[in-house]
Backbone as a chain_set.jsonl record, in Angstrom:
{"seq": "XXXXXXXXXXXXXXXXXXXXXXXXXXXXXXXXXXXXXXXXXXXXXXXXXXXXXXXXXXXXXXXXXXXXXXXXXXXXXXXXXXXXXXXXXXXXXXXXXXXXXXXXXXXXXXXXXXXXXXXXXXXXXXXXXXXXXXXXXXXXXXXXXXXXXXXXXXXXXXXXXXXXXXXXXXXXXXXXXXXXXX", "coords": {"N": [[-35.738, 0.194, -5.507], [-32.306, 0.765, -3.934], [-31.66, 3.435, -3.359], [-29.439, 4.048, -4.582], [-27.713, 6.393, -6.153], [-26.926, 7.232, -9.918], [-24.128, 8.65, -11.738], [-23.752, 10.794, -14.696], [-22.638, 9.421, -16.517], [-23.709, 7.082, -16.241], [-22.221, 5.352, -13.926], [-21.715, 4.269, -10.434], [-22.748, 6.871, -8.599], [-20.646, 8.388, -6.455], [-18.185, 9.529, -3.607], [-15.655, 11.38, -2.343], [-14.755, 9.414, -0.712], [-15.708, 7.38, -1.528], [-18.194, 6.798, -0.623], [-21.788, 6.155, -1.448], [-24.752, 7.271, -2.296], [-26.754, 6.554, -1.073], [-26.975, 5.408, 2.714], [-24.353, 3.912, 4.113], [-23.535, 2.475, 2.012], [-21.16, 1.305, -0.127], [-19.317, 1.978, -3.227], [-16.876, 0.341, -5.44], [-14.124, 0.158, -7.716], [-14.328, -0.377, -11.115], [-17.573, -0.065, -11.356], [-18.052, 2.179, -9.933], [-16.963, 4.291, -11.547], [-14.12, 4.242, -11.35], [-10.543, 3.883, -12.726], [-9.889, 1.456, -14.854], [-8.43, -0.685, -14.018], [-6.969, -3.615, -12.364], [-5.209, -3.154, -9.747], [-6.108, -0.515, -9.516], [-8.891, -0.824, -8.464], [-8.109, -2.855, -6.094], [-6.928, -0.655, -4.586], [-9.33, 0.685, -4.065], [-10.632, -1.059, -2.597], [-8.654, -1.148, -0.35], [-8.925, 1.729, 0.526], [-12.122, 1.974, 1.01], [-11.883, -0.059, 3.153], [-10.207, 0.906, 5.115], [-11.422, 3.583, 6.104], [-14.454, 2.227, 6.504], [-13.169, 1.165, 8.955], [-12.747, 3.423, 10.384], [-11.194, 5.753, 9.749], [-9.521, 7.744, 7.316], [-9.473, 7.912, 4.517], [-9.227, 9.071, 0.829], [-9.948, 9.04, -2.573], [-8.861, 11.242, -3.688], [-6.124, 12.986, -5.337], [-4.493, 10.865, -5.68], [-1.876, 8.9, -7.382], [-2.041, 7.144, -9.89], [-1.29, 4.619, -11.702], [-0.855, 3.637, -15.259], [-1.163, 0.721, -17.579], [-0.364, -1.235, -20.254], [-0.075, -4.383, -21.2], [1.14, -4.765, -23.56], [2.869, -6.09, -26.436], [5.459, -3.867, -27.664], [5.241, -3.588, -24.239], [2.968, -1.116, -22.803], [3.553, 1.912, -20.811], [2.317, 4.38, -18.595], [2.707, 7.225, -15.798], [1.292, 9.824, -14.202], [1.14, 13.308, -15.766], [0.581, 13.655, -19.271], [1.832, 14.937, -22.11], [-0.477, 16.596, -23.168], [-2.063, 16.428, -21.24], [-1.063, 18.682, -19.276], [-0.447, 20.647, -21.104], [-3.7, 21.037, -21.17], [-3.992, 21.756, -18.383], [-2.566, 23.78, -18.156], [0.269, 24.101, -17.182], [3.519, 24.321, -17.718], [6.148, 22.247, -18.951], [8.912, 20.835, -18.95], [10.297, 18.923, -21.314], [11.752, 15.706, -21.927], [13.061, 13.063, -24.16], [13.9, 9.339, -24.913], [15.064, 6.947, -27.296], [14.454, 3.537, -27.186], [16.302, 2.233, -28.405], [18.51, 3.272, -27.21], [18.82, 2.361, -24.908], [21.083, 0.347, -22.889], [20.505, -2.458, -22.559], [18.307, -3.005, -24.292], [19.971, -4.105, -26.394], [21.188, -6.702, -25.461], [18.876, -7.925, -25.193], [17.793, -7.93, -27.942], [15.488, -5.845, -28.602], [14.822, -3.641, -28.962], [12.589, -1.345, -29.618], [10.41, 1.576, -29.49], [10.555, 4.268, -26.746], [11.052, 6.182, -24.4], [9.639, 8.862, -22.278], [9.615, 11.715, -20.408], [8.32, 14.286, -18.342], [9.118, 17.427, -16.862], [8.899, 20.073, -14.461], [8.619, 23.193, -15.46], [10.183, 25.376, -14.284], [10.884, 24.333, -12.265], [12.202, 21.222, -10.708], [10.75, 19.128, -10.754], [8.852, 15.705, -11.186], [6.672, 15.589, -13.126], [5.136, 13.6, -14.895], [5.387, 10.269, -16.909], [6.155, 7.94, -19.688], [6.427, 5.513, -21.245], [7.212, 2.852, -23.95], [7.888, -0.178, -24.55], [10.077, -2.811, -23.271], [9.715, -4.191, -20.699], [8.519, -1.902, -19.511], [6.325, -1.42, -17.392], [7.6, -2.358, -15.193], [9.794, -0.236, -14.953], [8.753, 2.022, -14.962], [7.335, 1.991, -12.507], [9.44, 2.853, -11.024], [10.054, 5.369, -11.553], [7.259, 6.14, -10.583], [7.554, 6.118, -8.28], [9.553, 8.002, -7.421], [8.114, 9.808, -8.045], [6.213, 9.768, -6.187], [7.692, 10.013, -3.483], [8.711, 12.505, -3.988], [10.826, 13.206, -4.793], [13.85, 14.903, -6.978], [13.906, 15.102, -10.594], [16.689, 15.07, -10.842], [17.766, 13.038, -8.904], [17.522, 10.785, -9.96], [18.46, 11.035, -12.288], [21.075, 11.243, -11.631], [21.604, 8.903, -10.149], [23.544, 5.841, -9.66], [22.45, 3.0, -11.59], [21.683, -0.338, -12.107], [23.641, -2.111, -14.002], [23.364, -4.651, -16.428], [20.386, -3.147, -17.155], [16.84, -2.388, -17.729], [15.898, -0.251, -16.43], [18.404, 1.356, -16.138], [18.393, 3.061, -18.469], [17.055, 5.397, -17.674], [19.01, 7.102, -16.429], [20.217, 7.941, -18.787], [17.851, 9.119, -20.119], [16.843, 11.361, -17.957], [19.228, 12.946, -18.168], [18.673, 14.201, -20.768], [17.081, 16.012, -19.855], [15.804, 19.333, -20.615], [17.688, 22.67, -19.678], [16.009, 24.878, -17.147], [13.746, 27.547, -18.269], [15.192, 30.755, -18.692], [14.674, 33.413, -16.606]], "CA": [[-34.246, 0.837, -5.49], [-31.847, 0.857, -2.961], [-31.406, 4.746, -3.303], [-28.37, 4.566, -4.734], [-27.397, 7.609, -7.681], [-25.873, 6.916, -10.921], [-23.664, 9.827, -12.579], [-24.309, 10.835, -15.967], [-21.832, 8.487, -17.014], [-23.946, 5.485, -15.49], [-21.598, 4.666, -13.25], [-22.515, 4.446, -9.303], [-22.232, 8.349, -7.904], [-19.401, 8.195, -5.076], [-17.833, 10.909, -3.236], [-13.964, 10.828, -2.239], [-14.325, 8.301, 0.543], [-16.157, 6.001, -2.329], [-19.455, 6.026, -0.339], [-22.367, 6.351, -2.279], [-25.698, 8.398, -2.367], [-27.509, 5.59, 0.132], [-26.108, 5.473, 3.595], [-23.632, 2.659, 4.463], [-23.118, 1.565, 0.744], [-20.252, 1.932, -1.1], [-18.958, 1.409, -4.419], [-15.641, -0.075, -5.604], [-13.901, -0.047, -8.807], [-15.159, -0.263, -12.435], [-18.872, 0.41, -10.977], [-17.639, 3.327, -9.343], [-16.054, 4.846, -12.318], [-12.514, 4.565, -11.245], [-10.034, 3.32, -14.001], [-10.236, 0.041, -14.996], [-7.391, -1.315, -13.725], [-7.2, -4.138, -10.814], [-4.757, -2.006, -8.809], [-6.904, 0.448, -8.742], [-9.827, -1.356, -7.825], [-7.257, -3.026, -5.303], [-6.651, 0.652, -3.775], [-10.528, 0.968, -3.749], [-10.706, -1.416, -1.455], [-7.708, -0.357, 0.799], [-9.73, 3.128, 1.209], [-13.41, 1.424, 1.79], [-11.563, -1.132, 4.279], [-9.467, 2.012, 6.483], [-12.449, 4.091, 6.133], [-14.859, 1.512, 7.827], [-12.228, 1.18, 10.198], [-12.502, 4.847, 11.253], [-10.015, 6.213, 8.848], [-9.972, 9.115, 6.943], [-8.502, 7.931, 3.242], [-9.548, 8.951, -0.316], [-9.03, 9.133, -3.456], [-7.969, 12.694, -3.929], [-5.026, 13.345, -5.907], [-3.647, 9.389, -5.532], [-1.276, 8.464, -8.471], [-2.71, 6.102, -10.792], [-0.099, 4.1, -12.704], [-1.419, 3.2, -16.41], [0.053, -0.174, -17.811], [-1.067, -2.051, -21.007], [0.477, -5.895, -21.69], [1.193, -5.102, -25.161], [3.791, -6.287, -27.212], [6.118, -4.095, -26.621], [4.405, -3.166, -23.279], [2.809, 0.232, -22.737], [2.728, 2.565, -19.138], [2.35, 5.941, -17.896], [1.865, 7.512, -14.485], [1.393, 11.126, -14.155], [0.607, 13.872, -16.727], [1.04, 13.282, -20.652], [2.102, 16.964, -22.642], [-2.084, 17.1, -23.71], [-2.853, 17.043, -19.735], [-0.304, 19.581, -18.659], [-0.94, 21.6, -21.493], [-4.925, 21.979, -20.9], [-4.01, 22.435, -17.109], [-2.056, 25.202, -18.054], [1.172, 23.493, -16.56], [4.699, 24.563, -18.299], [6.725, 21.514, -18.886], [10.602, 20.543, -20.025], [10.52, 17.137, -22.322], [12.937, 14.784, -22.396], [12.557, 11.83, -24.873], [15.213, 9.153, -25.312], [14.776, 5.846, -28.236], [14.689, 2.31, -26.101], [17.768, 1.539, -28.687], [19.747, 3.992, -26.483], [19.191, 1.903, -23.644], [22.037, -0.831, -23.614], [19.949, -3.628, -22.17], [17.796, -3.781, -25.298], [21.435, -4.916, -27.176], [21.176, -7.478, -25.021], [17.759, -8.924, -25.595], [17.432, -7.635, -29.014], [14.186, -5.805, -28.467], [15.051, -1.948, -28.94], [11.706, -0.566, -30.475], [9.999, 2.108, -28.651], [11.037, 5.181, -26.03], [11.241, 6.753, -22.652], [9.659, 10.54, -22.035], [9.49, 12.277, -19.016], [7.42, 15.849, -18.641], [9.594, 17.97, -15.485], [8.256, 21.26, -14.225], [9.515, 24.111, -16.25], [10.68, 26.353, -13.461], [11.509, 23.245, -10.734], [13.031, 19.782, -10.786], [9.705, 18.04, -9.983], [8.925, 14.528, -12.328], [5.285, 15.33, -13.425], [5.0, 12.371, -15.421], [6.702, 9.404, -17.422], [5.472, 7.699, -20.494], [7.447, 4.399, -21.548], [6.861, 1.69, -24.539], [9.106, -0.643, -24.536], [10.532, -4.071, -22.649], [9.69, -4.116, -18.582], [7.982, -0.656, -19.412], [5.864, -1.62, -16.347], [8.672, -2.224, -13.721], [11.005, 1.06, -15.229], [7.473, 3.013, -14.857], [7.0, 1.844, -11.098], [10.991, 2.963, -10.075], [9.815, 7.038, -11.53], [6.578, 6.339, -9.64], [8.254, 5.854, -6.536], [10.451, 8.729, -7.545], [7.435, 11.163, -8.009], [5.432, 9.505, -5.016], [8.766, 10.752, -2.866], [8.851, 14.28, -4.093], [12.014, 13.463, -5.396], [13.839, 15.983, -8.188], [14.688, 14.688, -11.529], [18.171, 14.737, -10.662], [18.006, 12.054, -8.629], [17.203, 9.647, -10.843], [19.49, 11.122, -13.418], [22.332, 10.91, -11.245], [21.665, 7.857, -9.848], [23.684, 4.308, -10.091], [21.848, 2.002, -12.172], [22.748, -1.51, -12.332], [24.013, -2.54, -15.874], [22.546, -3.534, -17.912], [18.914, -3.159, -17.105], [16.408, -1.297, -18.658], [15.896, 1.079, -15.442], [19.25, 2.048, -16.472], [18.155, 4.07, -19.198], [16.571, 6.798, -17.107], [20.054, 7.942, -16.102], [20.054, 8.766, -19.816], [16.442, 9.959, -20.307], [16.803, 12.331, -17.334], [20.151, 13.617, -18.586], [18.229, 14.979, -21.895], [15.787, 17.188, -19.388], [16.398, 20.635, -21.116], [17.389, 23.535, -18.566], [15.111, 25.736, -17.174], [13.879, 28.641, -19.249], [15.834, 31.773, -18.164], [13.574, 34.105, -16.404]], "C": [[-33.853, 1.121, -4.223], [-31.261, 2.469, -2.267], [-30.174, 5.215, -3.987], [-28.265, 5.12, -6.397], [-26.713, 7.047, -8.662], [-25.368, 8.373, -11.474], [-23.941, 9.945, -13.93], [-23.535, 9.859, -16.902], [-22.503, 6.876, -17.187], [-23.161, 4.745, -14.555], [-22.343, 4.991, -11.613], [-22.132, 6.133, -8.774], [-21.249, 8.082, -6.655], [-18.837, 9.605, -4.803], [-16.135, 10.654, -3.298], [-13.346, 9.504, -1.716], [-14.934, 6.756, -0.352], [-17.355, 5.716, -1.729], [-20.516, 6.928, -1.412], [-23.789, 7.249, -2.163], [-26.417, 7.749, -0.962], [-26.273, 5.337, 1.454], [-25.728, 3.72, 3.747], [-23.699, 2.076, 3.076], [-22.128, 2.157, 0.307], [-20.043, 1.295, -2.247], [-17.496, 1.458, -4.482], [-15.245, -0.144, -7.072], [-14.92, 0.07, -9.871], [-16.689, 0.57, -12.017], [-18.989, 1.613, -10.431], [-16.91, 4.314, -10.337], [-14.391, 5.209, -12.274], [-11.668, 3.642, -12.19], [-9.95, 2.3, -13.85], [-9.468, -0.87, -15.128], [-7.557, -2.42, -12.245], [-6.419, -3.689, -10.252], [-5.287, -1.312, -8.351], [-8.23, 0.247, -8.009], [-9.33, -2.17, -6.569], [-7.296, -1.372, -3.954], [-8.376, 0.947, -3.399], [-10.928, 0.422, -2.817], [-10.134, -1.425, -0.077], [-8.841, 1.179, 1.38], [-10.865, 2.734, 1.74], [-12.862, 0.731, 3.078], [-11.314, 0.037, 5.458], [-10.761, 2.775, 6.73], [-13.363, 3.544, 6.958], [-14.415, 1.163, 9.055], [-12.003, 2.661, 10.807], [-11.748, 6.168, 10.363], [-10.632, 7.058, 7.903], [-9.303, 9.053, 4.92], [-9.352, 8.259, 2.143], [-9.015, 9.154, -1.413], [-8.823, 10.012, -4.254], [-6.784, 12.697, -4.705], [-3.738, 11.39, -5.688], [-3.648, 9.228, -7.288], [-1.279, 7.255, -9.154], [-1.65, 5.451, -12.314], [-0.956, 3.339, -13.958], [-0.567, 1.941, -16.974], [-1.14, -0.773, -18.837], [-0.171, -3.006, -21.693], [0.715, -5.822, -22.755], [2.586, -5.876, -25.58], [4.528, -5.641, -28.331], [4.733, -3.31, -25.251], [4.338, -1.201, -23.236], [2.904, 0.825, -21.373], [3.083, 3.998, -19.304], [1.866, 6.27, -16.95], [1.91, 9.233, -14.565], [0.662, 11.756, -15.245], [1.338, 13.606, -18.174], [1.044, 14.939, -21.106], [0.478, 17.382, -22.841], [-2.306, 17.816, -22.267], [-2.387, 18.325, -19.6], [-0.506, 20.826, -19.568], [-2.797, 22.47, -21.152], [-4.604, 22.2, -19.594], [-3.039, 23.693, -16.923], [-0.763, 25.163, -17.552], [2.327, 23.527, -17.375], [5.681, 23.306, -18.076], [8.068, 21.53, -19.523], [10.189, 18.916, -20.341], [11.51, 16.441, -22.812], [12.273, 13.234, -23.032], [13.685, 11.018, -24.896], [14.456, 7.406, -25.843], [15.278, 4.787, -27.279], [15.942, 1.705, -26.836], [18.801, 2.419, -28.189], [20.145, 3.137, -25.015], [20.152, 0.67, -23.903], [21.392, -2.256, -23.149], [18.993, -4.136, -23.601], [18.748, -4.487, -26.398], [20.964, -6.226, -26.587], [19.924, -8.866, -25.203], [16.784, -8.772, -27.007], [15.731, -7.309, -29.377], [13.98, -4.01, -27.767], [14.262, -1.282, -29.63], [11.1, 0.243, -29.287], [10.914, 3.299, -28.044], [10.491, 5.346, -24.923], [10.943, 8.462, -22.713], [9.541, 10.738, -20.82], [8.903, 13.854, -19.211], [8.232, 16.222, -17.052], [9.016, 19.486, -15.666], [9.488, 21.937, -14.938], [10.35, 25.039, -15.557], [10.829, 25.483, -12.049], [11.87, 22.069, -11.291], [12.214, 18.794, -10.466], [9.347, 17.018, -11.435], [7.37, 15.218, -12.121], [4.537, 14.483, -14.011], [5.525, 11.683, -16.229], [5.526, 8.146, -18.39], [6.569, 6.284, -21.159], [6.691, 3.13, -22.663], [8.108, 1.178, -25.009], [9.359, -1.9, -23.793], [10.34, -3.487, -21.588], [9.395, -2.827, -18.586], [7.128, -0.619, -17.834], [6.802, -1.253, -14.885], [9.529, -0.61, -14.103], [9.821, 2.016, -14.582], [7.119, 3.089, -13.035], [8.557, 2.409, -10.356], [10.484, 4.743, -10.323], [8.229, 7.109, -10.753], [6.955, 6.85, -8.213], [8.696, 7.129, -6.418], [9.368, 10.218, -7.154], [6.664, 11.096, -6.632], [6.431, 10.416, -3.462], [8.514, 11.82, -3.03], [10.278, 14.516, -4.531], [12.527, 14.389, -6.66], [14.149, 14.924, -9.164], [16.053, 14.002, -11.519], [18.788, 13.78, -9.854], [17.995, 10.812, -9.098], [18.478, 10.244, -11.978], [21.189, 10.932, -13.052], [22.884, 9.566, -10.26], [22.628, 6.468, -9.955], [23.133, 3.571, -10.413], [22.541, 0.955, -12.278], [22.529, -1.577, -13.63], [24.099, -3.977, -16.047], [20.802, -4.157, -17.328], [17.99, -2.11, -17.548], [15.946, 0.079, -17.533], [17.178, 1.875, -15.899], [19.123, 3.024, -17.255], [17.385, 5.389, -19.032], [17.64, 7.725, -16.649], [20.071, 9.107, -17.69], [18.949, 9.724, -20.161], [16.722, 11.456, -19.406], [17.915, 13.391, -17.625], [19.744, 14.696, -19.887], [17.06, 15.949, -21.058], [17.026, 18.578, -20.058], [16.68, 21.627, -19.371], [16.353, 24.31, -18.597], [15.266, 26.949, -18.056], [14.294, 29.64, -18.082], [14.507, 32.688, -17.928], [13.672, 35.667, -17.052]], "O": [[-34.622, 1.604, -3.392], [-30.696, 2.676, -1.193], [-29.827, 6.395, -4.044], [-28.583, 4.552, -7.442], [-25.805, 6.29, -8.32], [-26.231, 9.235, -11.639], [-24.494, 8.942, -14.38], [-23.96, 9.616, -18.032], [-22.122, 5.912, -17.851], [-23.4, 3.551, -14.373], [-23.3, 5.757, -11.499], [-20.93, 6.355, -8.623], [-21.649, 7.171, -5.93], [-18.962, 10.588, -5.533], [-15.53, 9.932, -4.09], [-12.329, 8.845, -1.929], [-14.75, 5.575, -0.057], [-17.858, 4.625, -1.999], [-20.242, 7.975, -1.999], [-23.421, 8.337, -1.72], [-26.579, 8.421, 0.057], [-25.07, 5.143, 1.278], [-26.423, 2.717, 3.587], [-24.006, 0.885, 3.123], [-22.048, 3.385, 0.278], [-20.478, 0.156, -2.413], [-16.836, 2.284, -3.852], [-16.161, -0.564, -7.778], [-16.069, 0.479, -9.704], [-16.859, 1.736, -12.373], [-20.099, 2.143, -10.446], [-16.225, 5.186, -9.803], [-13.706, 6.042, -12.867], [-12.183, 2.55, -12.426], [-9.907, 1.892, -12.689], [-9.523, -1.754, -15.983], [-8.168, -2.058, -11.239], [-7.21, -3.494, -9.33], [-5.31, -1.106, -7.138], [-8.62, 0.993, -7.111], [-10.254, -2.241, -5.759], [-7.656, -1.318, -2.778], [-8.574, 1.489, -2.312], [-11.598, 1.061, -2.006], [-10.721, -1.609, 0.989], [-9.31, 1.389, 2.499], [-10.975, 2.979, 2.942], [-13.466, 1.003, 4.115], [-11.998, 0.125, 6.478], [-11.23, 2.487, 7.832], [-13.423, 4.009, 8.096], [-15.106, 0.904, 10.041], [-11.125, 2.916, 11.631], [-11.933, 7.372, 10.538], [-11.834, 7.163, 7.66], [-8.835, 10.004, 4.295], [-10.463, 7.753, 2.305], [-7.819, 9.424, -1.515], [-8.604, 9.791, -5.445], [-6.335, 11.64, -4.261], [-2.528, 11.175, -5.615], [-4.545, 9.312, -8.127], [-0.445, 6.384, -8.907], [-1.476, 5.837, -13.47], [-1.726, 2.443, -13.615], [0.658, 2.026, -16.883], [-2.341, -0.848, -18.578], [0.478, -2.624, -22.667], [0.57, -6.899, -23.334], [3.31, -6.193, -24.637], [4.574, -6.095, -29.474], [3.678, -2.718, -25.479], [5.19, -0.351, -23.495], [2.236, 0.172, -20.572], [3.938, 4.55, -19.997], [0.701, 5.928, -16.748], [2.871, 9.703, -15.174], [-0.281, 11.158, -15.764], [2.545, 13.37, -18.218], [0.434, 15.871, -20.583], [0.213, 18.569, -22.647], [-2.567, 18.989, -22.002], [-3.213, 19.22, -19.781], [-0.707, 21.925, -19.051], [-3.115, 23.649, -20.991], [-5.079, 23.317, -19.389], [-2.814, 24.367, -15.918], [-0.364, 26.312, -17.361], [2.3, 22.491, -18.039], [6.106, 23.257, -16.922], [8.295, 22.191, -20.536], [9.859, 18.021, -19.563], [12.038, 16.545, -23.919], [11.368, 12.537, -22.573], [14.724, 11.679, -24.906], [13.647, 6.773, -25.165], [16.305, 4.965, -26.625], [16.632, 0.864, -26.26], [19.928, 2.361, -28.682], [21.156, 3.162, -24.314], [20.071, 0.035, -24.954], [22.028, -3.235, -23.541], [18.926, -5.312, -23.96], [18.304, -5.332, -27.175], [20.265, -6.895, -27.348], [20.007, -10.091, -25.291], [15.647, -9.193, -27.22], [14.947, -7.996, -30.033], [13.429, -3.461, -26.813], [14.799, -0.489, -30.404], [11.2, -0.239, -28.158], [11.984, 3.484, -28.625], [9.526, 4.71, -24.5], [11.804, 9.25, -23.104], [9.334, 9.766, -20.093], [9.113, 14.476, -20.252], [8.034, 15.447, -16.116], [8.736, 19.993, -16.752], [10.671, 21.611, -15.044], [11.271, 25.543, -16.2], [10.873, 26.003, -10.935], [11.811, 21.985, -12.518], [12.611, 17.731, -9.99], [9.531, 17.458, -12.57], [6.94, 15.348, -10.975], [3.328, 14.469, -13.782], [6.496, 12.302, -16.665], [4.482, 7.652, -17.964], [7.686, 6.669, -21.505], [5.704, 2.522, -22.249], [9.04, 1.722, -25.601], [8.194, -2.222, -23.561], [10.719, -2.33, -21.408], [9.939, -2.244, -17.647], [7.408, 0.351, -17.129], [6.754, -0.397, -14.003], [9.785, 0.06, -13.103], [10.14, 2.746, -13.644], [6.725, 4.102, -12.456], [8.68, 2.321, -9.135], [10.531, 5.441, -9.31], [7.97, 8.222, -10.294], [6.631, 7.742, -7.429], [8.367, 7.666, -5.361], [9.583, 11.192, -6.433], [6.463, 12.121, -5.981], [5.92, 11.2, -2.662], [7.951, 12.351, -2.073], [10.836, 15.609, -4.635], [11.625, 14.678, -7.447], [14.624, 13.871, -8.739], [16.437, 12.915, -11.95], [19.998, 13.557, -9.896], [18.507, 9.853, -8.521], [19.381, 9.469, -12.293], [22.145, 10.635, -13.768], [24.002, 9.296, -9.819], [21.997, 5.809, -10.781], [22.949, 2.85, -9.432], [23.753, 0.976, -12.492], [21.542, -1.226, -14.277], [25.177, -4.46, -15.699], [20.34, -5.291, -17.201], [18.415, -0.968, -17.723], [15.717, 1.219, -17.937], [17.021, 3.087, -16.045], [19.709, 4.049, -16.906], [17.131, 6.223, -19.901], [17.405, 8.919, -16.467], [19.992, 10.332, -17.788], [19.119, 10.911, -20.437], [16.808, 12.527, -20.006], [17.682, 14.579, -17.399], [20.317, 15.775, -20.037], [16.22, 16.563, -21.716], [18.245, 18.747, -20.03], [16.121, 21.395, -18.299], [15.729, 24.561, -19.628], [16.323, 27.384, -18.512], [13.951, 29.529, -16.905], [13.552, 32.761, -18.701], [12.721, 36.441, -16.945]]}, "num_chains": 1, "name": "protein.A"}
């Protein structure tokens, strides 16, 4: 054996830098227990590449988008309601049926919804889920806002091209409830 340990789930045991228990052996993607998406495996590659060149990259706190290319597609980034509750994070939730997005009328595909989680006492976007046409593309816009630390009000107040699926973000974020009174 090469001295590479497995974790209790049978994956190669790695640290945050994707180093294994064996010297100079790294693991990437599904074998290292990373989420089973091509885009995550590619990010694992970039982490290892940069670390081999002397960098200090890790998998800690990376924002992993989830996409299922079903019909209609499903996408999610950040927390969902169950995860927020388990972590004791208070949230405000807004939901919008896809039928309220004008673009769905032009393509006759109005099934699904958008949902966002915003911090209960701040305007930070904590998570987004969408099932509907172009869900992965719309989710990428919200992921970018999360990564930039933008408050939800930036997307709520943005002028978004019409008619697009992303235009629905303005309506969705307009549905975020006011923060609770102290």
